[in-house]
C-alpha positions in Angstrom: -0.1 -0.3 -0.1 1.5 3.2 -1.3 2.2 5.6 1.7 0.6 9.1 0.0 1.9 10.8 2.9 5.6 10.2 2.0 5.7 8.3 -1.7 8.5 6.4 -2.2 10.3 7.4 -5.7 12.8 5.8 -7.6 14.6 8.5 -9.8 16.6 6.4 -12.6 19.2 8.7 -13.9 22.5 7.8 -16.1 22.4 5.3 -18.8 25.0 4.3 -21.1 23.6 6.9 -24.1 25.6 10.3 -25.1 23.5 12.0 -22.5 24.6 10.4 -19.7 26.4 13.4 -17.5 23.1 15.4 -18.6 21.1 12.4 -17.0 23.1 12.6 -14.0 22.7 16.2 -13.5 18.7 16.3 -14.2 18.4 13.1 -11.6 20.1 14.9 -9.1 17.8 18.3 -9.5 14.4 16.1 -9.1 15.7 14.0 -6.3 16.4 16.9 -4.5 13.3 18.7 -5.2 11.1 15.9 -4.1 12.6 15.1 -1.1 12.3 18.7 0.2 8.2 18.0 -0.9 8.6 15.4 1.4 9.0 12.2 -0.9 11.1 9.2 0.1 13.6 9.5 -2.8 16.1 7.1 -4.1 18.4 8.4 -7.2 19.9 5.2 -9.0 21.3 4.1 -12.3 20.3 1.2 -14.8 21.5 -2.1 -14.3 21.1 -5.9 -14.1 19.8 -5.4 -10.4 17.0 -2.9 -10.8 14.1 -5.7 -11.5 15.1 -7.2 -8.4 14.5 -3.6 -7.1 11.6 -2.6 -8.5 9.7 -6.0 -7.8 10.8 -6.0 -4.1 8.1 -3.4 -3.1 10.1 -1.3 -1.7 8.9 1.2 -4.7 5.6 3.4 -5.3 7.0 5.2 -8.5 9.5 5.6 -10.8 10.6 8.5 -12.4 12.3 7.7 -15.3 15.2 10.8 -16.2 17.2 9.1 -18.8 18.2 10.6 -21.6 18.9 9.3 -25.0 18.1 6.3 -26.4 17.9 4.4 -22.9 15.2 6.6 -21.6 13.2 7.9 -24.4 12.5 5.5 -27.0 10.0 3.7 -24.6 12.0 0.5 -24.0 12.9 1.2 -20.2 9.1 2.1 -19.7 8.1 -1.1 -21.6 10.0 -2.9 -18.8 7.8 -0.8 -16.1 4.9 -1.4 -17.5 5.3 -5.4 -17.7 6.4 -5.2 -13.8 2.9 -3.4 -13.2 5.2 -0.3 -11.8 4.0 3.0 -12.0 5.8 5.6 -13.6 5.9 9.4 -14.1 5.7 10.0 -18.2 4.7 8.9 -21.2 3.5 5.6 -22.2 5.8 3.8 -24.4 4.2 3.8 -27.9 4.0 7.7 -27.3 7.7 8.0 -26.8 8.5 5.8 -29.9 6.5 8.4 -32.0 8.6 11.3 -30.0 11.7 9.8 -30.2 12.0 9.1 -34.2 12.5 12.7 -35.8 11.1 11.6 -39.0 8.3 10.0 -37.6 7.5 13.1 -35.0 7.4 15.5 -38.3 4.9 13.4 -39.7 2.6 13.0 -36.6 3.1 16.8 -35.7 2.2 17.3 -39.9 -0.9 15.3 -39.5 -2.3 17.5 -36.3 -1.8 20.6 -38.4 1.7 22.3 -37.0 3.9 23.5 -39.6 7.2 22.0 -39.5 10.2 22.4 -42.2 10.3 20.4 -45.1 13.0 17.7 -44.9 14.5 14.3 -45.9 15.7 11.2 -43.9 18.4 9.5 -45.4 20.4 6.2 -43.7 23.9 6.4 -44.3 23.7 3.1 -46.5 22.1 5.3 -48.8 25.1 7.4 -49.2 27.6 4.4 -50.0 24.8 2.8 -52.6 24.2 6.0 -54.6 27.5 8.0 -54.0 27.5 11.0 -51.3 28.2 13.7 -53.9 25.0 13.0 -56.0 22.7 12.6 -52.8 24.1 15.8 -51.0 23.9 17.6 -54.5 20.2 16.4 -54.6 19.3 17.5 -51.1 20.5 21.5 -51.4 18.9 21.5 -54.9 15.3 20.7 -53.4 15.5 22.0 -49.6 17.9 25.0 -50.2 20.3 26.6 -47.9 21.1 27.0 -45.0 20.0 23.6 -43.8 20.0 22.0 -40.6 21.5 18.2 -40.3 20.8 16.4 -37.2 20.5 12.4 -36.2 17.0 11.1 -37.1 17.0 10.2 -33.3 18.9 11.6 -30.5 19.0 14.6 -27.9 21.2 17.5 -26.6 21.9 18.6 -29.9 24.5 16.0 -30.3 25.7 15.8 -34.0 23.8 18.6 -35.2 25.1 21.0 -37.8 23.8 24.6 -39.3 24.8 24.2 -43.0 25.4 27.7 -44.6 27.5 26.9 -47.7 27.4 23.4 -49.5 30.8 22.8 -48.8 29.9 22.3 -45.5 27.4 19.8 -46.2 29.9 16.4 -46.4 31.5 17.4 -42.7 28.1 17.8 -41.3 26.8 14.9 -42.2 30.0 13.1 -41.2 29.2 14.7 -37.6 25.8 13.6 -37.6 26.4 10.0 -38.3 28.9 10.0 -35.4 25.6 9.8 -33.4 23.3 7.5 -35.4 22.5 5.8 -38.8 20.2 8.3 -40.0 19.9 12.1 -41.0 17.4 14.0 -40.9 18.2 17.2 -43.1 15.8 19.8 -42.7 15.5 23.3 -44.3 16.3 26.1 -41.9 13.7 28.6 -40.8 15.0 32.1 -39.4 13.5 33.3 -36.2 13.4 33.3 -32.5 13.8 29.5 -31.0 11.8 28.7 -28.0 10.9 26.0 -25.8 7.4 25.5 -24.7 6.9 22.9 -21.5 3.3 21.0 -21.0 2.4 19.6 -17.7 -0.5 17.6 -16.7 -0.6 17.2 -12.8 -3.9 15.7 -13.1 -5.9 18.6 -13.9 -5.7 18.9 -17.6 -2.8 19.9 -19.4 -1.4 23.4 -19.2 1.7 24.7 -21.3 4.5 26.9 -19.1 5.4 30.4 -20.1 7.7 30.2 -23.3 11.6 30.1 -23.1 13.2 32.0 -25.4 16.7 31.0 -26.2 19.5 33.0 -27.6 22.6 31.1 -28.1 26.1 33.1 -27.8 27.2 31.4 -31.1 24.1 31.7 -32.7 23.6 27.9 -32.6 21.7 25.9 -29.4 24.2 23.2 -29.6 25.2 20.8 -26.6 27.5 23.5 -24.9 25.3 26.4 -25.0 22.8 23.9 -23.5 24.8 22.9 -20.6 27.5 25.3 -19.9 26.4 27.8 -17.9 26.7 31.4 -19.0 26.7 30.2 -22.8 23.3 31.2 -23.6 20.7 33.7 -22.7 17.5 32.8 -21.9 13.7 35.0 -21.8 11.0 33.6 -19.9 8.3 34.6 -20.8 9.9 34.9 -24.3 10.1 38.5 -26.3 6.9 37.4 -28.7 4.0 39.2 -29.4 0.6 38.7 -27.5 -0.2 36.4 -30.3 2.8 34.6 -31.3 3.1 33.6 -27.5 -0.4 32.5 -27.2 0.4 30.2 -30.7 3.3 28.3 -29.6 1.3 27.6 -26.1 -1.6 26.5 -28.3 1.2 24.3 -30.5 3.1 22.7 -27.6 -0.5 21.8 -26.5 -1.7 20.3 -29.7 1.7 18.3 -30.0 1.4 16.9 -26.5 -2.4 15.8 -27.4 -1.5 14.5 -30.9 1.8 12.3 -29.7 -0.3 10.7 -26.6 2.1 12.5 -24.2 1.4 12.1 -20.2 2.4 14.2 -17.4 5.2 16.2 -19.0 6.7 17.1 -22.3 8.6 20.2 -24.4 8.0 21.1 -27.6 10.6 23.3 -29.4 9.9 25.7 -32.1 11.0 28.5 -34.4 8.9 31.4 -34.5 9.3 33.3 -37.5 9.2 37.1 -38.7 5.2 36.3 -39.0 4.6 35.0 -36.0 4.3 31.8 -37.1 5.4 28.6 -34.8 7.7 26.0 -36.6 7.5 22.5 -35.2 10.9 21.2 -34.5 10.9 17.9 -32.1 9.1 17.2 -28.9 10.9 15.6 -25.7 9.7 13.1 -23.6 12.0 13.5 -20.4 12.8 17.2 -20.8 16.4 18.1 -18.9 16.0 19.1 -15.5 19.1 20.7 -15.0 19.8 24.0 -13.6 20.3 25.3 -17.2 17.4 23.1 -18.5 14.5 25.1 -20.1 11.1 23.1 -18.1 12.7 24.4 -14.7 13.2 27.8 -15.9 9.6 27.8 -17.1 8.3 26.5 -13.9 10.6 29.5 -12.2 9.0 32.2 -14.1 5.1 30.7 -13.2 6.1 31.3 -9.6 5.6 27.9 -8.7 8.1 25.7 -6.4 9.9 23.2 -8.1 9.3 20.3 -5.2 5.7 20.7 -5.1 4.8 20.7 -8.6 6.9 17.6 -9.2 5.3 15.7 -6.5 2.4 16.4 -7.9 3.4 14.7 -10.7 4.3 11.8 -8.9 0.6 11.6 -7.4 -0.7 11.5 -10.9 1.5 8.8 -11.9 -0.1 7.0 -8.8 -3.5 8.2 -9.8 -3.2 7.0 -13.5 -1.7 3.5 -12.4 -4.9 3.1 -10.3 -7.2 4.2 -12.7 -5.4 1.8 -15.1 -5.8 -1.1 -12.9 
């Protein structure tokens, strides 16, 4: 029986992806916040002893804060479902839709969201057809500048903005270092924003948009996680109409993907105030420089009580499902 006065939460952080360090930092922040809100909280990595610990009766809720494939492709959540353990966050099928960026763009487009024109190509296509011919066709069709990114991945690892055709081969090499499929999409100039959505049992609500201004002009890995490398504005410096549009877009994405409890949608707002969907995240970062915690702070809410309500929402969802 769960003690609702002090639910026992196991925060999963670490994993073996390229984003391990980010995950560990997210885990520490959430663990500290939950303890401050009265939860009994344990932070641990993923290993062969985890299943035994989960089936031993000492855990009420799991909060997966694993970034990268180990935490965002739905596999760990599939195992939690098999074990009947409640968890914070989206179900496996929703995670898989969000994790694969070409699939996510299709889901967003079907939901009525604008998303930059793109092409997704595996590494083998370049070997079979010849890299130069394929790259020329991409540049001719999509134009320049372009954004090259792994079809699956996070934290902007392997992402390059290509402004000259001569830069494209090197960008592809950098991308394929992090995955076998490259997503190449048309670059949309504008204001980069992130909109987090929270559903703590009272309906989904969008938090204030966070505007991102990276010192180097590109919100890459260092810009995300090195303190002082990026300037943030919360709420974003948008017109009232554009601010409303990005919040509505994030809520549409949250619903269209079938997400649960928490998500973050990344968008570009063009010169006409139109939001363009880039991607949606099922395990947003929770570090000291991450976007969701900044959005929460802008509302005046305390992190601990909000995170605890997400834990309680996971318990309530599990009770309804049972």
